[in-house]
N, CA, C and O atoms as a GROMACS GRO file, in nm:
protein
  576
    1MET      N    1  11.856   9.795   9.369
    1MET     CA    2  11.778   9.652   9.355
    1MET      C    3  11.643   9.648   9.473
    1MET      O    4  11.525   9.656   9.439
    2ARG      N    5  11.694   9.632   9.625
    2ARG     CA    6  11.624   9.635   9.656
    2ARG      C    7  11.484   9.772   9.714
    2ARG      O    8  11.376   9.759   9.773
    3THR      N    9  11.557   9.891   9.659
    3THR     CA   10  11.415   9.985   9.683
    3THR      C   11  11.356   9.994   9.543
    3THR      O   12  11.273  10.084   9.532
    4ALA      N   13  11.380   9.918   9.426
    4ALA     CA   14  11.298   9.885   9.321
    4ALA      C   15  11.234   9.832   9.340
    4ALA      O   16  11.120   9.857   9.299
    5LEU      N   17  11.262   9.716   9.421
    5LEU     CA   18  11.151   9.531   9.465
    5LEU      C   19  11.048   9.656   9.550
    5LEU      O   20  10.940   9.679   9.496
    6ARG      N   21  11.082   9.731   9.674
    6ARG     CA   22  11.007   9.744   9.756
    6ARG      C   23  10.873   9.865   9.670
    6ARG      O   24  10.751   9.854   9.666
    7THR      N   25  10.978   9.984   9.604
    7THR     CA   26  10.875  10.042   9.557
    7THR      C   27  10.778   9.966   9.469
    7THR      O   28  10.662  10.005   9.479
    8ALA      N   29  10.808   9.834   9.358
    8ALA     CA   30  10.742   9.763   9.301
    8ALA      C   31  10.620   9.703   9.379
    8ALA      O   32  10.509   9.685   9.329
    9VAL      N   33  10.654   9.674   9.504
    9VAL     CA   34  10.546   9.560   9.577
    9VAL      C   35  10.426   9.710   9.633
    9VAL      O   36  10.304   9.717   9.613
   10THR      N   37  10.497   9.794   9.692
   10THR     CA   38  10.433   9.891   9.740
   10THR      C   39  10.363   9.970   9.663
   10THR      O   40  10.293  10.042   9.735
   11GLY      N   41  10.345   9.994   9.536
   11GLY     CA   42  10.279  10.010   9.409
   11GLY      C   43  10.162   9.984   9.386
   11GLY      O   44  10.059  10.048   9.364
   12ALA      N   45  10.213   9.799   9.403
   12ALA     CA   46  10.121   9.712   9.307
   12ALA      C   47   9.982   9.668   9.446
   12ALA      O   48   9.872   9.613   9.446
   13VAL      N   49  10.065   9.727   9.538
   13VAL     CA   50   9.956   9.682   9.697
   13VAL      C   51   9.837   9.815   9.697
   13VAL      O   52   9.718   9.800   9.726
   14ALA      N   53   9.894   9.934   9.660
   14ALA     CA   54   9.841  10.065   9.640
   14ALA      C   55   9.708  10.038   9.508
   14ALA      O   56   9.590  10.073   9.524
   15ALA      N   57   9.756   9.978   9.395
   15ALA     CA   58   9.677   9.975   9.268
   15ALA      C   59   9.572   9.869   9.279
   15ALA      O   60   9.454   9.883   9.245
   16ALA      N   61   9.623   9.769   9.327
   16ALA     CA   62   9.549   9.632   9.305
   16ALA      C   63   9.382   9.638   9.382
   16ALA      O   64   9.354   9.711   9.476
   17THR      N   65   9.319   9.575   9.338
   17THR     CA   66   9.179   9.530   9.420
   17THR      C   67   9.207   9.399   9.481
   17THR      O   68   9.266   9.306   9.427
   18VAL      N   69   9.164   9.402   9.587
   18VAL     CA   70   9.107   9.259   9.658
   18VAL      C   71   9.057   9.201   9.604
   18VAL      O   72   8.948   9.238   9.561
   19LEU      N   73   9.102   9.090   9.578
   19LEU     CA   74   9.015   8.926   9.504
   19LEU      C   75   8.989   8.858   9.606
   19LEU      O   76   8.871   8.824   9.606
   20VAL      N   77   9.063   8.813   9.718
   20VAL     CA   78   8.990   8.657   9.810
   20VAL      C   79   9.044   8.745   9.937
   20VAL      O   80   9.125   8.838   9.944
   21CYS      N   81   8.946   8.661  10.060
   21CYS     CA   82   9.058   8.683  10.197
   21CYS      C   83   9.049   8.497  10.241
   21CYS      O   84   8.960   8.412  10.234
   22ALA      N   85   9.172   8.498  10.282
   22ALA     CA   86   9.176   8.362  10.355
   22ALA      C   87   9.295   8.364  10.429
   22ALA      O   88   9.382   8.448  10.407
   23PRO      N   89   9.309   8.253  10.540
   23PRO     CA   90   9.384   8.228  10.646
   23PRO      C   91   9.538   8.198  10.558
   23PRO      O   92   9.547   8.124  10.460
   24ALA      N   93   9.630   8.262  10.610
   24ALA     CA   94   9.760   8.237  10.597
   24ALA      C   95   9.789   8.085  10.631
   24ALA      O   96   9.702   8.025  10.694
   25HIS      N   97   9.902   8.018  10.594
   25HIS     CA   98   9.922   7.895  10.571
   25HIS      C   99  10.050   7.866  10.618
   25HIS      O  100  10.155   7.906  10.567
   26ALA      N  101  10.036   7.787  10.730
   26ALA     CA  102  10.145   7.760  10.782
   26ALA      C  103  10.138   7.663  10.967
   26ALA      O  104  10.030   7.678  11.024
   27THR      N  105  10.183   7.626  10.999
   27THR     CA  106  10.187   7.488  11.100
   27THR      C  107  10.196   7.529  11.244
   27THR      O  108  10.290   7.484  11.310
   28PRO      N  109  10.117   7.602  11.296
   28PRO     CA  110   9.993   7.631  11.303
   28PRO      C  111   9.997   7.783  11.331
   28PRO      O  112  10.073   7.836  11.412
   29PRO      N  113   9.892   7.858  11.243
   29PRO     CA  114   9.926   8.024  11.271
   29PRO      C  115   9.841   8.014  11.374
   29PRO      O  116   9.746   7.935  11.375
   30GLY      N  117   9.876   8.113  11.492
   30GLY     CA  118   9.801   8.176  11.552
   30GLY      C  119   9.648   8.236  11.551
   30GLY      O  120   9.601   8.276  11.445
   31PRO      N  121   9.581   8.240  11.658
   31PRO     CA  122   9.469   8.292  11.600
   31PRO      C  123   9.427   8.469  11.551
   31PRO      O  124   9.465   8.562  11.622
   32GLY      N  125   9.369   8.484  11.461
   32GLY     CA  126   9.341   8.582  11.363
   32GLY      C  127   9.432   8.629  11.281
   32GLY      O  128   9.411   8.736  11.222
   33VAL      N  129   9.579   8.537  11.259
   33VAL     CA  130   9.668   8.540  11.122
   33VAL      C  131   9.585   8.541  11.026
   33VAL      O  132   9.503   8.449  11.032
   34THR      N  133   9.574   8.616  10.934
   34THR     CA  134   9.487   8.571  10.791
   34THR      C  135   9.628   8.647  10.670
   34THR      O  136   9.733   8.710  10.686
   35ALA      N  137   9.553   8.599  10.566
   35ALA     CA  138   9.643   8.638  10.410
   35ALA      C  139   9.570   8.726  10.297
   35ALA      O  140   9.510   8.644  10.228
   36ARG      N  141   9.547   8.852  10.248
   36ARG     CA  142   9.473   8.878  10.164
   36ARG      C  143   9.558   8.890  10.033
   36ARG      O  144   9.661   8.958  10.029
   37LEU      N  145   9.503   8.811   9.911
   37LEU     CA  146   9.544   8.773   9.837
   37LEU      C  147   9.531   8.951   9.722
   37LEU      O  148   9.427   9.014   9.699
   38ILE      N  149   9.627   8.975   9.690
   38ILE     CA  150   9.608   9.138   9.670
   38ILE      C  151   9.585   9.121   9.507
   38ILE      O  152   9.480   9.153   9.451
   39SER      N  153   9.720   9.057   9.431
   39SER     CA  154   9.732   9.043   9.268
   39SER      C  155   9.822   8.915   9.250
   39SER      O  156   9.905   8.868   9.327
   40GLN      N  157   9.792   8.883   9.160
   40GLN     CA  158   9.864   8.706   9.125
   40GLN      C  159   9.862   8.736   8.957
   40GLN      O  160   9.782   8.791   8.880
   41LYS      N  161  10.026   8.653   8.942
   41LYS     CA  162  10.035   8.648   8.788
   41LYS      C  163  10.118   8.536   8.748
   41LYS      O  164  10.224   8.517   8.808
   42THR      N  165  10.085   8.463   8.657
   42THR     CA  166  10.192   8.361   8.637
   42THR      C  167  10.245   8.364   8.506
   42THR      O  168  10.170   8.337   8.412
   43VAL      N  169  10.402   8.401   8.481
   43VAL     CA  170  10.476   8.419   8.342
   43VAL      C  171  10.541   8.284   8.358
   43VAL      O  172  10.606   8.250   8.457
   44GLY      N  173  10.511   8.193   8.225
   44GLY     CA  174  10.590   8.049   8.237
   44GLY      C  175  10.554   7.979   8.313
   44GLY      O  176  10.433   7.972   8.335
   45ASP      N  177  10.638   7.905   8.379
   45ASP     CA  178  10.656   7.836   8.499
   45ASP      C  179  10.667   7.900   8.622
   45ASP      O  180  10.664   7.822   8.718
   46THR      N  181  10.680   8.036   8.653
   46THR     CA  182  10.647   8.061   8.766
   46THR      C  183  10.541   8.148   8.794
   46THR      O  184  10.527   8.243   8.718
   47ASP      N  185  10.468   8.136   8.885
   47ASP     CA  186  10.400   8.253   8.965
   47ASP      C  187  10.435   8.356   9.059
   47ASP      O  188  10.514   8.328   9.148
   48TYR      N  189  10.380   8.482   9.049
   48TYR     CA  190  10.404   8.568   9.070
   48TYR      C  191  10.261   8.638   9.180
   48TYR      O  192  10.171   8.710   9.136
   49THR      N  193  10.276   8.594   9.320
   49THR     CA  194  10.131   8.649   9.425
   49THR      C  195  10.202   8.759   9.514
   49THR      O  196  10.317   8.745   9.557
   50LEU      N  197  10.119   8.876   9.537
   50LEU     CA  198  10.140   8.933   9.594
   50LEU      C  199  10.021   8.930   9.733
   50LEU      O  200   9.900   8.935   9.715
   51ARG      N  201  10.071   8.923   9.833
   51ARG     CA  202   9.971   8.892   9.919
   51ARG      C  203   9.971   8.987  10.082
   51ARG      O  204  10.082   8.990  10.135
   52GLU      N  205   9.882   9.044  10.141
   52GLU     CA  206   9.909   9.114  10.258
   52GLU      C  207   9.868   8.990  10.352
   52GLU      O  208   9.784   8.903  10.328
   53ILE      N  209   9.966   9.007  10.491
   53ILE     CA  210   9.950   8.918  10.581
   53ILE      C  211   9.933   9.016  10.699
   53ILE      O  212  10.003   9.115  10.717
   54THR      N  213   9.840   8.976  10.769
   54THR     CA  214   9.818   9.028  10.943
   54THR      C  215   9.846   8.944  11.029
   54THR      O  216   9.804   8.828  11.020
   55VAL      N  217   9.929   8.988  11.138
   55VAL     CA  218   9.910   8.915  11.218
   55VAL      C  219   9.911   9.002  11.374
   55VAL      O  220   9.992   9.085  11.413
   56PRO      N  221   9.769   8.939  11.457
   56PRO     CA  222   9.787   9.000  11.556
   56PRO      C  223   9.898   9.015  11.661
   56PRO      O  224   9.961   8.910  11.664
   57PRO      N  225   9.942   9.096  11.740
   57PRO     CA  226  10.000   9.123  11.884
   57PRO      C  227  10.005   8.982  11.930
   57PRO      O  228   9.898   8.923  11.944
   58GLY      N  229  10.132   8.912  11.958
   58GLY     CA  230  10.147   8.757  12.058
   58GLY      C  231  10.096   8.716  11.983
   58GLY      O  232   9.999   8.657  12.030
   59GLN      N  233  10.102   8.702  11.817
   59GLN     CA  234  10.087   8.523  11.739
   59GLN      C  235  10.198   8.557  11.629
   59GLN      O  236  10.271   8.650  11.595
   60ALA      N  237  10.162   8.409  11.589
   60ALA     CA  238  10.274   8.392  11.463
   60ALA      C  239  10.247   8.347  11.389
   60ALA      O  240  10.146   8.278  11.398
   61THR      N  241  10.330   8.357  11.243
   61THR     CA  242  10.274   8.247  11.126
   61THR      C  243  10.267   8.106  11.147
   61THR      O  244  10.188   8.042  11.077
   62GLY      N  245  10.361   8.028  11.263
   62GLY     CA  246  10.362   7.872  11.238
   62GLY      C  247  10.503   7.858  11.164
   62GLY      O  248  10.540   7.946  11.086
   63TRP      N  249  10.577   7.752  11.188
   63TRP     CA  250  10.653   7.734  11.133
   63TRP      C  251  10.665   7.651  10.950
   63TRP      O  252  10.622   7.540  10.919
   64HIS      N  253  10.709   7.710  10.897
   64HIS     CA  254  10.690   7.673  10.764
   64HIS      C  255  10.820   7.726  10.676
   64HIS      O  256  10.908   7.807  10.705
   65TYR      N  257  10.794   7.640  10.547
   65TYR     CA  258  10.927   7.711  10.455
   65TYR      C  259  10.815   7.750  10.312
   65TYR      O  260  10.693   7.741  10.311
   66HIS      N  261  10.925   7.801  10.178
   66HIS     CA  262  10.850   7.811  10.056
   66HIS      C  263  10.931   7.779   9.993
   66HIS      O  264  11.051   7.766  10.017
   67ASP      N  265  10.856   7.758   9.881
   67ASP     CA  266  10.928   7.662   9.771
   67ASP      C  267  11.000   7.765   9.631
   67ASP      O  268  11.026   7.731   9.516
   68GLY      N  269  11.017   7.891   9.697
   68GLY     CA  270  11.034   7.952   9.551
   68GLY      C  271  11.096   8.076   9.703
   68GLY      O  272  11.083   8.047   9.822
   69PRO      N  273  11.162   8.210   9.649
   69PRO     CA  274  11.218   8.323   9.747
   69PRO      C  275  11.045   8.372   9.760
   69PRO      O  276  10.941   8.335   9.706
   70LEU      N  277  11.078   8.469   9.855
   70LEU     CA  278  10.944   8.540   9.880
   70LEU      C  279  11.051   8.684   9.948
   70LEU      O  280  11.158   8.669  10.008
   71TYR      N  281  10.993   8.797   9.922
   71TYR     CA  282  11.006   8.941   9.940
   71TYR      C  283  10.896   9.000   9.975
   71TYR      O  284  10.785   8.998   9.922
   72ALA      N  285  10.944   9.063  10.092
   72ALA     CA  286  10.836   9.174  10.182
   72ALA      C  287  10.871   9.279  10.237
   72ALA      O  288  10.987   9.300  10.271
   73VAL      N  289  10.758   9.373  10.258
   73VAL     CA  290  10.778   9.501  10.320
   73VAL      C  291  10.693   9.501  10.442
   73VAL      O  292  10.582   9.452  10.466
   74VAL      N  293  10.769   9.565  10.506
   74VAL     CA  294  10.654   9.560  10.695
   74VAL      C  295  10.617   9.629  10.648
   74VAL      O  296  10.697   9.685  10.573
   75LYS      N  297  10.467   9.686  10.651
   75LYS     CA  298  10.394   9.804  10.673
   75LYS      C  299  10.414   9.880  10.782
   75LYS      O  300  10.462   9.990  10.809
   76GLN      N  301  10.325   9.720  10.877
   76GLN     CA  302  10.326   9.797  11.032
   76GLN      C  303  10.355   9.722  11.101
   76GLN      O  304  10.369   9.603  11.075
   77GLY      N  305  10.376   9.787  11.233
   77GLY     CA  306  10.444   9.647  11.342
   77GLY      C  307  10.586   9.635  11.341
   77GLY      O  308  10.660   9.709  11.278
   78THR      N  309  10.616   9.553  11.403
   78THR     CA  310  10.760   9.485  11.352
   78THR      C  311  10.731   9.336  11.338
   78THR      O  312  10.631   9.292  11.395
   79LEU      N  313  10.814   9.250  11.263
   79LEU     CA  314  10.842   9.104  11.271
   79LEU      C  315  10.965   9.073  11.311
   79LEU      O  316  11.066   9.125  11.265
   80SER      N  317  10.963   8.983  11.402
   80SER     CA  318  11.030   8.889  11.481
   80SER      C  319  11.047   8.797  11.380
   80SER      O  320  10.940   8.749  11.342
   81HIS      N  321  11.172   8.745  11.308
   81HIS     CA  322  11.194   8.624  11.235
   81HIS      C  323  11.302   8.525  11.266
   81HIS      O  324  11.421   8.547  11.244
   82PHE      N  325  11.267   8.442  11.304
   82PHE     CA  326  11.341   8.273  11.365
   82PHE      C  327  11.348   8.157  11.264
   82PHE      O  328  11.260   8.097  11.204
   83ASP      N  329  11.525   8.141  11.266
   83ASP     CA  330  11.510   8.015  11.166
   83ASP      C  331  11.499   7.894  11.296
   83ASP      O  332  11.469   7.914  11.414
   84SER      N  333  11.532   7.776  11.234
   84SER     CA  334  11.515   7.626  11.265
   84SER      C  335  11.594   7.610  11.395
   84SER      O  336  11.563   7.536  11.488
   85THR      N  337  11.723   7.707  11.385
   85THR     CA  338  11.816   7.681  11.523
   85THR      C  339  11.718   7.745  11.678
   85THR      O  340  11.745   7.728  11.797
   86CYS      N  341  11.614   7.811  11.622
   86CYS     CA  342  11.549   7.870  11.779
   86CYS      C  343  11.592   8.022  11.758
   86CYS      O  344  11.517   8.106  11.807
   87ALA      N  345  11.718   8.069  11.681
   87ALA     CA  346  11.772   8.232  11.672
   87ALA      C  347  11.741   8.311  11.649
   87ALA      O  348  11.749   8.295  11.527
   88SER      N  349  11.702   8.410  11.660
   88SER     CA  350  11.651   8.527  11.592
   88SER      C  351  11.747   8.554  11.462
   88SER      O  352  11.869   8.542  11.471
   89ASP      N  353  11.677   8.594  11.332
   89ASP     CA  354  11.798   8.596  11.234
   89ASP      C  355  11.717   8.678  11.189
   89ASP      O  356  11.673   8.647  11.078
   90GLY      N  357  11.665   8.804  11.249
   90GLY     CA  358  11.636   8.922  11.220
   90GLY      C  359  11.516   8.997  11.281
   90GLY      O  360  11.405   8.944  11.283
   91VAL      N  361  11.532   9.097  11.320
   91VAL     CA  362  11.387   9.143  11.334
   91VAL      C  363  11.363   9.286  11.257
   91VAL      O  364  11.458   9.362  11.238
   92TYR      N  365  11.252   9.313  11.220
   92TYR     CA  366  11.223   9.421  11.131
   92TYR      C  367  11.113   9.507  11.158
   92TYR      O  368  11.008   9.455  11.193
   93PRO      N  369  11.122   9.660  11.144
   93PRO     CA  370  11.030   9.763  11.190
   93PRO      C  371  10.987   9.760  11.104
   93PRO      O  372  11.037   9.690  11.016
   94GLY      N  373  10.870   9.835  11.080
   94GLY     CA  374  10.801   9.932  10.984
   94GLY      C  375  10.910   9.992  10.879
   94GLY      O  376  11.023  10.039  10.890
   95GLY      N  377  10.826   9.970  10.776
   95GLY     CA  378  10.944   9.981  10.622
   95GLY      C  379  11.051   9.914  10.638
   95GLY      O  380  11.139   9.977  10.579
   96SER      N  381  11.097   9.818  10.687
   96SER     CA  382  11.173   9.719  10.670
   96SER      C  383  11.204   9.643  10.539
   96SER      O  384  11.110   9.686  10.471
   97PHE      N  385  11.278   9.551  10.449
   97PHE     CA  386  11.256   9.482  10.346
   97PHE      C  387  11.319   9.360  10.384
   97PHE      O  388  11.439   9.338  10.403
   98VAL      N  389  11.192   9.261  10.397
   98VAL     CA  390  11.268   9.127  10.420
   98VAL      C  391  11.280   9.040  10.271
   98VAL      O  392  11.217   9.056  10.167
   99GLN      N  393  11.367   8.961  10.300
   99GLN     CA  394  11.401   8.796  10.181
   99GLN      C  395  11.375   8.680  10.266
   99GLN      O  396  11.435   8.661  10.372
  100GLU      N  397  11.299   8.613  10.226
  100GLU     CA  398  11.369   8.432  10.260
  100GLU      C  399  11.381   8.389  10.167
  100GLU      O  400  11.318   8.441  10.075
  101PRO      N  401  11.461   8.284  10.140
  101PRO     CA  402  11.510   8.196  10.073
  101PRO      C  403  11.439   8.078  10.083
  101PRO      O  404  11.400   8.042  10.194
  102ALA      N  405  11.416   8.015   9.989
  102ALA     CA  406  11.368   7.911   9.968
  102ALA      C  407  11.418   7.783   9.972
  102ALA      O  408  11.537   7.761   9.950
  103GLY      N  409  11.300   7.653  10.010
  103GLY     CA  410  11.348   7.529  10.017
  103GLY      C  411  11.330   7.496  10.237
  103GLY      O  412  11.327   7.552  10.346
  104PRO      N  413  11.325   7.371  10.171
  104PRO     CA  414  11.300   7.339  10.336
  104PRO      C  415  11.417   7.314  10.409
  104PRO      O  416  11.401   7.282  10.526
  105ASP      N  417  11.572   7.326  10.347
  105ASP     CA  418  11.656   7.398  10.478
  105ASP      C  419  11.643   7.528  10.514
  105ASP      O  420  11.750   7.574  10.556
  106ASN      N  421  11.525   7.629  10.513
  106ASN     CA  422  11.516   7.735  10.543
  106ASN      C  423  11.348   7.740  10.611
  106ASN      O  424  11.254   7.811  10.577
  107VAL      N  425  11.355   7.656  10.697
  107VAL     CA  426  11.236   7.655  10.752
  107VAL      C  427  11.214   7.763  10.862
  107VAL      O  428  11.317   7.784  10.926
  108HIS      N  429  11.122   7.828  10.895
  108HIS     CA  430  11.128   7.968  10.997
  108HIS      C  431  10.990   8.020  11.022
  108HIS      O  432  10.896   8.011  10.942
  109ILE      N  433  10.987   8.065  11.120
  109ILE     CA  434  10.823   8.167  11.172
  109ILE      C  435  10.868   8.285  11.187
  109ILE      O  436  10.987   8.315  11.204
  110GLY      N  437  10.717   8.403  11.179
  110GLY     CA  438  10.744   8.527  11.166
  110GLY      C  439  10.656   8.500  11.325
  110GLY      O  440  10.563   8.424  11.351
  111ARG      N  441  10.742   8.610  11.422
  111ARG     CA  442  10.659   8.616  11.506
  111ARG      C  443  10.639   8.771  11.522
  111ARG      O  444  10.706   8.856  11.465
  112ASN      N  445  10.502   8.799  11.636
  112ASN     CA  446  10.484   8.906  11.650
  112ASN      C  447  10.453   8.959  11.768
  112ASN      O  448  10.342   8.964  11.820
  113LEU      N  449  10.570   9.005  11.814
  113LEU     CA  450  10.578   9.025  12.020
  113LEU      C  451  10.592   9.183  12.037
  113LEU      O  452  10.668   9.238  12.118
  114GLY      N  453  10.512   9.241  11.955
  114GLY     CA  454  10.452   9.308  12.014
  114GLY      C  455  10.333   9.381  12.023
  114GLY      O  456  10.244   9.300  11.996
  115ASP      N  457  10.277   9.504  12.049
  115ASP     CA  458  10.161   9.540  12.066
  115ASP      C  459  10.062   9.639  11.964
  115ASP      O  460   9.962   9.710  11.974
  116THR      N  461  10.152   9.598  11.866
  116THR     CA  462  10.068   9.641  11.752
  116THR      C  463  10.045   9.521  11.645
  116THR      O  464  10.100   9.411  11.639
  117THR      N  465   9.942   9.580  11.562
  117THR     CA  466   9.903   9.432  11.464
  117THR      C  467  10.042   9.441  11.385
  117THR      O  468  10.130   9.524  11.410
  118LEU      N  469  10.048   9.341  11.285
  118LEU     CA  470  10.239   9.325  11.227
  118LEU      C  471  10.112   9.308  11.073
  118LEU      O  472  10.011   9.237  11.071
  119VAL      N  473  10.152   9.377  10.988
  119VAL     CA  474  10.096   9.396  10.879
  119VAL      C  475  10.238   9.371  10.761
  119VAL      O  476  10.335   9.447  10.763
  120LEU      N  477  10.230   9.267  10.676
  120LEU     CA  478  10.311   9.210  10.585
  120LEU      C  479  10.314   9.280  10.439
  120LEU      O  480  10.195   9.256  10.420
  121ASP      N  481  10.345   9.334  10.343
  121ASP     CA  482  10.309   9.312  10.177
  121ASP      C  483  10.411   9.207  10.154
  121ASP      O  484  10.530   9.219  10.183
  122VAL      N  485  10.352   9.097  10.094
  122VAL     CA  486  10.452   8.950  10.068
  122VAL      C  487  10.446   8.948   9.894
  122VAL      O  488  10.336   8.957   9.839
  123LEU      N  489  10.568   8.936   9.815
  123LEU     CA  490  10.586   8.885   9.690
  123LEU      C  491  10.606   8.758   9.714
  123LEU      O  492  10.673   8.748   9.816
  124TYR      N  493  10.579   8.655   9.668
  124TYR     CA  494  10.560   8.513   9.660
  124TYR      C  495  10.603   8.467   9.508
  124TYR      O  496  10.528   8.482   9.411
  125VAL      N  497  10.754   8.401   9.498
  125VAL     CA  498  10.807   8.394   9.322
  125VAL      C  499  10.831   8.257   9.317
  125VAL      O  500  10.945   8.213   9.334
  126LEU      N  501  10.705   8.163   9.291
  126LEU     CA  502  10.692   8.044   9.324
  126LEU      C  503  10.702   7.961   9.176
  126LEU      O  504  10.718   8.021   9.069
  127PRO      N  505  10.688   7.809   9.189
  127PRO     CA  506  10.690   7.727   9.060
  127PRO      C  507  10.542   7.773   9.045
  127PRO      O  508  10.472   7.851   9.110
  128HIS      N  509  10.511   7.669   8.899
  128HIS     CA  510  10.346   7.719   8.880
  128HIS      C  511  10.299   7.641   8.965
  128HIS      O  512  10.367   7.540   8.984
  129GLY      N  513  10.190   7.653   9.033
  129GLY     CA  514  10.076   7.566   9.083
  129GLY      C  515  10.147   7.559   9.241
  129GLY      O  516  10.057   7.536   9.322
  130ALA      N  517  10.241   7.567   9.288
  130ALA     CA  518  10.344   7.568   9.451
  130ALA      C  519  10.220   7.620   9.545
  130ALA      O  520  10.133   7.686   9.488
  131PRO      N  521  10.205   7.588   9.710
  131PRO     CA  522  10.152   7.632   9.740
  131PRO      C  523  10.225   7.750   9.805
  131PRO      O  524  10.347   7.752   9.786
  132PHE      N  525  10.160   7.874   9.897
  132PHE     CA  526  10.264   7.986   9.934
  132PHE      C  527  10.319   7.942  10.033
  132PHE      O  528  10.414   8.009  10.075
  133SER      N  529  10.288   7.835  10.097
  133SER     CA  530  10.414   7.780  10.216
  133SER      C  531  10.407   7.631  10.240
  133SER      O  532  10.294   7.585  10.222
  134GLU      N  533  10.479   7.562  10.269
  134GLU     CA  534  10.452   7.402  10.304
  134GLU      C  535  10.556   7.431  10.485
  134GLU      O  536  10.663   7.471  10.532
  135ASP      N  537  10.397   7.364  10.526
  135ASP     CA  538  10.393   7.333  10.698
  135ASP      C  539  10.528   7.255  10.745
  135ASP      O  540  10.564   7.141  10.717
  136ALA      N  541  10.582   7.343  10.816
  136ALA     CA  542  10.697   7.211  10.908
  136ALA      C  543  10.695   7.214  11.029
  136ALA      O  544  10.646   7.311  11.086
  137PRO      N  545  10.753   7.098  11.103
  137PRO     CA  546  10.705   7.080  11.271
  137PRO      C  547  10.775   7.158  11.334
  137PRO      O  548  10.891   7.166  11.293
  138ASN      N  549  10.748   7.220  11.422
  138ASN     CA  550  10.830   7.319  11.544
  138ASN      C  551  10.957   7.202  11.539
  138ASN      O  552  10.939   7.081  11.551
  139PRO      N  553  11.079   7.266  11.520
  139PRO     CA  554  11.224   7.176  11.505
  139PRO      C  555  11.255   7.197  11.670
  139PRO      O  556  11.359   7.138  11.696
  140GLY      N  557  11.211   7.246  11.760
  140GLY     CA  558  11.247   7.187  11.922
  140GLY      C  559  11.226   7.347  11.998
  140GLY      O  560  11.250   7.359  12.118
  141CYS      N  561  11.193   7.428  11.940
  141CYS     CA  562  11.193   7.518  11.983
  141CYS      C  563  11.088   7.564  12.122
  141CYS      O  564  10.970   7.529  12.134
  142PRO      N  565  11.157   7.643  12.209
  142PRO     CA  566  11.029   7.672  12.293
  142PRO      C  567  10.914   7.755  12.326
  142PRO      O  568  10.841   7.778  12.423
  143PHE      N  569  10.937   7.810  12.147
  143PHE     CA  570  10.818   7.849  12.116
  143PHE      C  571  10.753   7.812  12.005
  143PHE      O  572  10.819   7.760  11.915
  144GLN      N  573  10.587   7.833  11.987
  144GLN     CA  574  10.493   7.867  11.863
  144GLN      C  575  10.479   7.938  11.781
  144GLN      O  576  10.385   7.924  11.703
   0.00000   0.00000   0.00000
């Protein structure tokens, strides 16, 4: 399943046309954090959206959560992922698969602690019309 999803996400990125450029949504994203819409499809009450997220060295996505599950592949760089306890819940180098569960109990932040731009291909599986992410305050961590 993981290989099939990785292949599907990577294939969709290679085949898709860029539709829109917009900043990534989180509280607050670091300077230069961007998101590019690659593909979007609604099936029933679910939106499937593929985006490319770019995080410059030393920057972060900001604290947030999602209303549906998220699946990603690290295309470039290394993602350092932290949960609301301020603990690292994963370090994902290029080629890694990342899965984030849905809901406000899953507040997190993605950080680029390396010296290479972080690029993620992200598949959002959300209730129709839901935002890509919901802003969340810093839960008391010594970093943003």
